[in-house]
ZAMARGU-4260 file (C-alpha; in steps of 0.2 Angstrom, whole numbers, plus 5000, padded with zeros to 4 digits):
<rodrens>
0) 5035/5089/4915 | 5055/5082/4918 | 5050/5062/4913 | 5044/5073/4896 | 5060/5081/4896
5) 5071/5067/4897 | 5062/5058/4882 | 5063/5073/4870 | 5080/5074/4875 | 5082/5057/4874
10) 5074/5057/4855 | 5085/5072/4850 | 5100/5063/4855 | 5097/5050/4841 | 5090/5035/4852
15) 5086/5020/4842 | 5078/5005/4854 | 5070/5013/4871 | 5063/4996/4885 | 5059/4997/4903
20) 5044/4991/4914 | 5034/5004/4922 | 5038/5013/4940 | 5033/5028/4947 | 5043/5040/4946
25) 5052/5034/4930 | 5036/5030/4918 | 5032/5043/4907 | 5050/5045/4902 | 5046/5030/4889
30) 5029/5034/4886 | 5033/5053/4879 | 5045/5044/4868 | 5031/5031/4860 | 5019/5046/4860
35) 5032/5057/4849 | 5037/5042/4840 | 5037/5042/4821 | 5041/5025/4818 | 5059/5025/4819
40) 5062/5022/4838 | 5058/5004/4844 | 5048/5008/4862 | 5043/4991/4872 | 5038/4989/4889
45) 5049/4974/4896 | 5040/4960/4907 | 5052/4967/4921 | 5068/4977/4921 | 5082/4963/4919
50) 5071/4962/4903 | 5074/4977/4899 | 5092/4979/4901 | 5097/4965/4892 | 5086/4969/4876
55) 5094/4988/4877 | 5112/4977/4879 | 5109/4969/4864 | 5105/4983/4854 | 5121/4992/4860
60) 5129/4980/4855 | 5124/4980/4838 | 5129/5000/4839 | 5112/5008/4841 | 5111/5021/4856
65) 5099/5014/4867 | 5087/5019/4884 | 5084/5008/4896 | 5070/5017/4910 | 5064/5014/4928
70) 5063/5015/4943 | 5076/5014/4960 | 5069/4996/4965 | 5069/4989/4948 | 5089/4993/4947
75) 5088/4980/4960 | 5079/4969/4947 | 5091/4972/4934 | 5107/4972/4942 | 5113/4956/4936
80) 5116/4959/4917 | 5121/4978/4924 | 5137/4974/4934 | 5143/4958/4920 | 5139/4973/4908
85) 5148/4986/4917 | 5165/4975/4911 | 5160/4967/4894 | 5155/4988/4889 | 5143/4993/4874
90) 5146/4999/4856 | 5132/5012/4855 | 5127/5025/4869 | 5118/5017/4881 | 5109/5026/4896
95) 5100/5018/4910 | 5088/5028/4918 | 5083/5027/4938 | 5070/5036/4945 | 5074/5038/4964
100) 5060/5042/4975 | 5065/5052/4992 | 5051/5053/5004 | 5047/5039/4997 | 5031/5044/4989
105) 5028/5027/4979 | 5041/5015/4983 | 5045/5001/4994 | 5063/5011/4999 | 5073/5024/4998
110) 5088/5017/4990 | 5100/5027/4982 | 5105/5024/4963 | 5121/5033/4967 | 5129/5018/4977
115) 5126/5009/4959 | 5136/5020/4952 | 5151/5015/4963 | 5147/4996/4966 | 5148/4994/4947
120) 5160/5006/4943 | 5148/5017/4929 | 5146/5034/4928 | 5131/5043/4935 | 5122/5060/4930
125) 5112/5069/4942 | 5101/5081/4934 | 5095/5097/4945 | 5079/5102/4935 | 5066/5098/4918
130) 5077/5108/4907 | 5094/5102/4914 | 5087/5084/4912 | 5086/5089/4895 | 5102/5095/4889
135) 5113/5083/4902 | 5105/5066/4895 | 5112/5069/4879 | 5130/5072/4888 | 5125/5054/4895
140) 5124/5049/4879 | 5140/5057/4873 | 5150/5050/4887 | 5145/5033/4886 | 5150/5030/4867
145) 5164/5039/4873 | 5170/5027/4881 | 5163/5012/4878 | 5150/5010/4895 | 5131/5010/4899
150) 5129/5027/4910 | 5117/5028/4924 | 5103/5045/4923 | 5098/5047/4940 | 5082/5060/4941
155) 5073/5061/4956 | 5053/5062/4960 | 5052/5082/4958 | 5065/5083/4944 | 5054/5070/4935
160) 5038/5075/4940 | 5041/5092/4940 | 5035/5104/4929 | 5046/5118/4918 | 5045/5127/4900
165) 5060/5120/4889 | 5065/5126/4870 | 5065/5109/4862 | 5076/5105/4848 | 5067/5096/4834
170) 5084/5091/4825 | 5089/5074/4830 | 5106/5066/4831 | 5110/5056/4814 | 5122/5042/4818
175) 5131/5029/4808 | 5125/5011/4812 | 5137/4997/4811 | 5127/4985/4817 | 5133/4970/4826
180) 5151/4964/4824 | 5155/4947/4830 | 5170/4947/4842 | 5170/4933/4854 | 5184/4940/4867
185) 5172/4957/4868 | 5157/4949/4868 | 5159/4934/4878 | 5160/4937/4895 | 5174/4926/4904
190) 5184/4925/4923 | 5200/4929/4914 | 5192/4943/4902 | 5182/4948/4919 | 5198/4950/4926
195) 5208/4959/4914 | 5192/4973/4912 | 5189/4973/4931 | 5207/4979/4926 | 5203/4994/4916
200) 5188/4998/4926 | 5197/5003/4938 | 5209/5013/4929 | 5195/5023/4920 | 5188/5030/4937
205) 5199/5042/4940 | 5201/5048/4922 | 5182/5051/4921 | 5185/5058/4936 | 5195/5072/4929
210) 5185/5075/4914 | 5169/5079/4928 | 5181/5089/4936 | 5180/5101/4920 | 5160/5096/4916
215) 5151/5112/4913 | 5137/5108/4926 | 5147/5104/4939 | 5155/5121/4945 | 5162/5131/4962
220) 5157/5148/4962 | 5156/5163/4980 | 5168/5163/4990 | 5168/5164/5012 | 5178/5152/5025
225) 5160/5142/5027 | 5156/5131/5011 | 5138/5123/5003 | 5142/5107/4994 | 5124/5100/4984
230) 5118/5091/4972 | 5102/5087/4961 | 5087/5094/4965 | 5094/5099/4981 | 5105/5111/4972
235) 5089/5121/4965 | 5082/5120/4981 | 5098/5128/4989 | 5101/5143/4977 | 5082/5147/4982
240) 5085/5147/5002 | 5102/5156/4999 | 5094/5171/4987 | 5106/5185/4987 | 5118/5178/4999
245) 5134/5174/4992 | 5142/5159/4998 | 5154/5145/4992 | 5146/5133/4984 | 5150/5118/4975
250) 5137/5109/4964 | 5141/5090/4959 | 5130/5084/4944 | 5143/5068/4941 | 5143/5059/4959
255) 5154/5045/4953 | 5165/5044/4948 | 5170/5060/4959 | 5177/5076/4952 | 5191/5079/4965
260) 5201/5090/4957 | 5186/5102/4957 | 5180/5096/4974 | 5198/5100/4980 | 5196/5117/4973
265) 5181/5121/4983 | 5188/5115/4998 | 5204/5127/4998 | 5203/5139/5013 | 5188/5135/5018
270) 5184/5130/5038 | 5167/5121/5037 | 5157/5113/5023 | 5136/5110/5025 | 5133/5096/5013
275) 5115/5095/5008 | 5110/5081/4995 | 5097/5068/4995 | 5094/5052/4999 | 5112/5045/5007
280) 5126/5056/5012 | 5137/5051/4995 | 5143/5069/4991 | 5147/5071/5009 | 5158/5054/5012
285) 5167/5060/4996 | 5173/5077/5004 | 5177/5066/5019 | 5189/5056/5013 | 5197/5068/5001
290) 5200/5081/5020 | 5207/5065/5027 | 5217/5061/5010 | 5226/5078/5008 | 5227/5083/5027
295) 5214/5096/5025 | 5208/5103/5044 | 5188/5106/5035 | 5174/5101/5045 | 5160/5096/5035
300) 5141/5092/5042 | 5128/5085/5034 | 5120/5070/5035 | 5131/5062/5047 | 5133/5075/5057
305) 5114/5076/5062 | 5114/5094/5052 | 5103/5087/5035 | 5090/5074/5040 | 5096/5056/5036
310) 5078/5052/5027 | 5065/5059/5017 | 5063/5074/5004 | 5072/5091/5009 | 5063/5106/5005
315) 5067/5124/5002 | 5060/5126/5020 | 5071/5112/5027 | 5088/5119/5018 | 5084/5136/5025
320) 5082/5133/5042 | 5098/5122/5039 | 5107/5138/5033 | 5101/5149/5046 | 5112/5136/5057
325) 5122/5135/5048 | 5128/5152/5042 | 5118/5162/5052 | 5107/5171/5039 | 5090/5172/5044
330) 5078/5161/5034 | 5065/5173/5028 | 5049/5165/5014 | 5048/5171/4999 | 5033/5174/4990
335) 5027/5158/4995 | 5022/5155/5013 | 5023/5136/5023 | 5008/5130/5019 | 4998/5122/5033
340) 4999/5105/5034 | 4988/5092/5023 | 4975/5081/5031 | 4980/5063/5033 | 4975/5054/5018
345) 4976/5035/5018 | 4977/5027/4999 | 4963/5017/4999 | 4956/5004/4985 | 4946/5013/4971
350) 4926/5010/4973 | 4922/4998/4964 | 4937/4990/4964 | 4935/4972/4959 | 4950/4967/4970
355) 4938/4972/4985 | 4929/4960/4981 | 4941/4947/4976 | 4950/4950/4995 | 4933/4950/5003
360) 4929/4932/4994 | 4943/4925/5001 | 4941/4933/5018 | 4925/4924/5019 | 4930/4908/5012
365) 4944/4904/5026 | 4932/4912/5039 | 4937/4900/5055 | 4951/4894/5048 | 4970/4896/5051
370) 4978/4905/5034 | 4990/4918/5030 | 4991/4929/5017 | 5006/4934/5007 | 5000/4952/4997
375) 5010/4959/4982 | 5017/4977/4975 | 5002/4986/4966 | 4986/4993/4969 | 4980/4979/4979
380) 4995/4982/4992 | 4978/4991/4998 | 4969/4977/5004 | 4980/4978/5021 | 4969/4993/5027
385) 4954/4990/5037 | 4941/4983/5037 | 4948/4969/5024 | 4965/4967/5031 | 4968/4957/5020
390) 4989/4956/5015 | 4999/4950/5029 | 5015/4954/5021 | 5022/4962/5007 | 5041/4962/5003
395) 5042/4964/4982 | 5037/4962/4966 | 5034/4944/4963 | 5040/4937/4984 | 5021/4936/4990
400) 5021/4917/4977 | 5039/4910/4988 | 5035/4920/5004 | 5020/4910/5005 | 5030/4895/5002
405) 5043/4898/5015 | 5027/4902/5027 | 5019/4884/5021 | 5036/4876/5026 | 5036/4885/5044
410) 5017/4881/5047 | 5011/4866/5037 | 4993/4867/5045 | 4991/4884/5039 | 4984/4889/5021
415) 4994/4901/5014 | 4988/4911/5001 | 4998/4921/4989 | 4992/4938/4979 | 4997/4944/4963
420) 4994/4956/4947 | 4993/4951/4930 | 5005/4963/4926 | 5017/4957/4942 | 5013/4939/4937
425) 5023/4940/4923 | 5035/4953/4928 | 5043/4940/4942 | 5027/4929/4947 | 5031/4912/4937
430) 5046/4906/4943 | 5040/4906/4961 | 5026/4896/4953 | 5037/4883/4945 | 5049/4884/4962
435) 5032/4881/4971 | 5027/4864/4960 | 5042/4859/4958 | 5044/4858/4976 | 5028/4851/4979
440) 5022/4864/4991 | 5004/4867/4996 | 4998/4885/4991 | 4985/4895/4984 | 4987/4907/4970
445) 4975/4922/4969 | 4979/4930/4953 | 4970/4947/4954 | 4968/4948/4936 | 4960/4967/4932
450) 4967/4970/4914 | 4979/4982/4915 | 4997/4991/4926 | 4985/4999/4937 | 4996/5006/4951
455) 5008/5014/4936 | 4995/5020/4926 | 4988/5010/4915 | 5001/5001/4904 | 4999/4987/4893
460) 5008/4969/4899 | 5008/4951/4890 | 4991/4949/4894 | 4980/4964/4887 | 4986/4958/4869
465) 4993/4977/4863 | 5013/4984/4861 | 5020/5001/4864 | 5024/4999/4846 | 5004/5000/4843
470) 5003/4981/4836 | 4990/4971/4842 | 4995/4955/4847 | 4992/4937/4855 | 4987/4938/4874
475) 4998/4928/4884 | 4985/4916/4892 | 4989/4916/4913 | 4978/4901/4916 | 4987/4891/4901
480) 5003/4897/4909 | 5001/4888/4926 | 4994/4873/4918 | 5009/4875/4907 | 5021/4873/4921
485) 5010/4861/4933 | 4998/4869/4943 | 4984/4854/4945 | 4967/4866/4950 | 4967/4883/4941
490) 4948/4893/4940 | 4943/4908/4933 | 4930/4918/4942 | 4921/4935/4941 | 4924/4940/4959
495) 4910/4954/4957 | 4898/4936/4958 | 4904/4933/4976 | 4894/4916/4980 | 4904/4911/4964
500) 4919/4918/4969 | 4920/4912/4987 | 4915/4891/4983 | 4932/4894/4968 | 4944/4897/4984
505) 4936/4884/4995 | 4939/4871/4982 | 4957/4878/4979 | 4961/4877/4997 | 4954/4858/4998
510) 4965/4854/4981 | 4980/4851/4990 | 4997/4856/4979 | 4998/4872/4969 | 4981/4878/4966
515) 4975/4895/4957 | 4962/4904/4956 | 4960/4917/4943 | 4948/4934/4948 | 4945/4941/4931
520) 4935/4958/4931 | 4944/4974/4921 | 4950/4990/4933 | 4937/5001/4934 | 4948/5016/4928
525) 4947/5006/4910 | 4929/5002/4909 | 4915/5013/4910 | 4900/5011/4923 | 4885/5005/4917
530) 4875/5013/4931 | 4877/5015/4950 | 4868/5009/4965 | 4858/5015/4977 | 4848/5010/4997
535) 4831/5010/4999 | 4830/5018/5018 | 4814/5012/5024 | 4824/4993/5019 | 4842/5000/5027
540) 4841/4992/5045 | 4856/5002/5050 | 4866/4988/5053 | 4879/4994/5045 | 4887/4978/5038
545) 4891/4985/5020 | 4903/4999/5028 | 4911/4988/5042 | 4915/4974/5030 | 4920/4981/5013
550) 4926/5001/5018 | 4921/5004/4998 | 4924/5026/4999 | 4907/5027/4989 | 4895/5021/5003
555) 4892/5031/5018 | 4882/5033/5035 | 4869/5046/5033 | 4857/5047/5048 | 4862/5031/5054
560) 4857/5022/5039 | 4871/5017/5023 | 4868/5028/5006 | 4879/5027/4992 | 4889/5043/4984
565) 4881/5042/4967 | 4897/5050/4959 | 4908/5037/4966 | 4897/5023/4965 | 4903/5011/4948
570) 4890/4997/4950 | 4900/4984/4954 | 4886/4976/4966 | 4896/4969/4981 | 4887/4979/4993
575) 4870/4971/4987 | 4880/4956/4991 | 4884/4960/5004 | 4868/4968/5013 | 4857/4956/5027
580) 4842/4965/5019 | 4839/4968/5003 | 4842/4987/5005 | 4855/4989/4992 | 4851/4989/4971
585) 4853/4996/4953 | 4861/4990/4938 | 4875/4978/4940 | 4889/4986/4930 | 4895/4969/4920
590) 4908/4976/4909
</rodrens>
């Protein structure tokens, strides 16, 4: 897997400290290093990306090689220290692996990390395959140390989650460990030093661009009057779509600083260029700029001209059709005919998921009342789907708590709920709660505590009592945190006890100020089922209430009556509690 290759490449490069926050498609990078760790590498899941980058910065100040991992939206959270770190610099090699998600497949946005590279004037590496990512990350560490700068490493989903045979070198780089050397002129950021460092950054950009023009992964091949420029995974797609057809091809593996000299060599003698890339027209704009700067009569085509799709992933098929239009070479499917479209399968909460019970309890408690339900990023975003329809807003991690506050100021007559998971609470929810307490805002906080970071693969967090180094530590108590910051009403309840859950929500909604209900029940993916439920066909009246109100995948209709798919049922018991005629029964799972 590409993420495994990146992790193994970092180990080979002598990485000493690894920090990050889980987020698809980046998660397995850190997990691979943790699994392969012999104890010489410090590995942690930080509470969020900002914390991860700052931990990494401290280790890099002391001369250690550091890897920080996150997904593209996580870089937004880490952008505050990143911008300053670009000015301050580092001593040990520091690579920030930021996985972009064209599609998007599992993200809020399709934002392109290459823009961040230009924004903060940091070099960025763009691997095109797992094999290349394994080798390239070592080069990124070396460049980082050579120039005393953090380096961005930008694999996309198909590189992260694609698989390939990679020849792994078990040797590890042996690096000197000088330690932290006090130097306030270097490590303390002040306006005057920032001004001087900014000048140095600007002077470094063309130097790096010249070095990248000779970088082995950047290349110009082929000949002709029409050229193709590409990078990242699109380079692999383009090579496959071209087949044996020859064309002048520019491959850009380091999009910033742009390898201008190499690009000018490519543009020489061309009439037209087609630029193929994901996600934004970064390479395309650089070539347009170069053509204008050097008065070249070359027509540049790509996303800006409508020749390449403006959003989503590229594919061999989409690129083949674009090359057909551009080069006049008929695109022929090779070996793998285009598959038929897959059936639409909307994401749903798992059968037995405690979040379904939590949402249902709140919905029942608020029947007939004006209420708004602000959601967050995680499995529980799926609570927006019918029939629950319990997520009215979802912006970014932690925003549920603060959006609910803004909604209250606009409509104080509504009961404003904020739904947040336990992992997200630690990552970015606590400051919003403090803001609500401080500003005396009436909101009801619903913490969906399933004792894991479920959506990204069940990583530990401060509330689980485990670390990535394998240590068992004291759990950070969410109720105690809430009480400590001044939340007046905090109640913990099992959402699978529907009556108690509804009553707890009703009390919280009437409490005033900031009140909280913690629905605590473990994720069904990390607990063993204790037996499923069945439907008594003789007692079932076919009212479909269990199906209409819960939307559990285990509940189906057979012959006009409810039935339960035994391979999906985990015995959560909510359907039995909802059934008006007692037709559903079994052994409840209280694990």
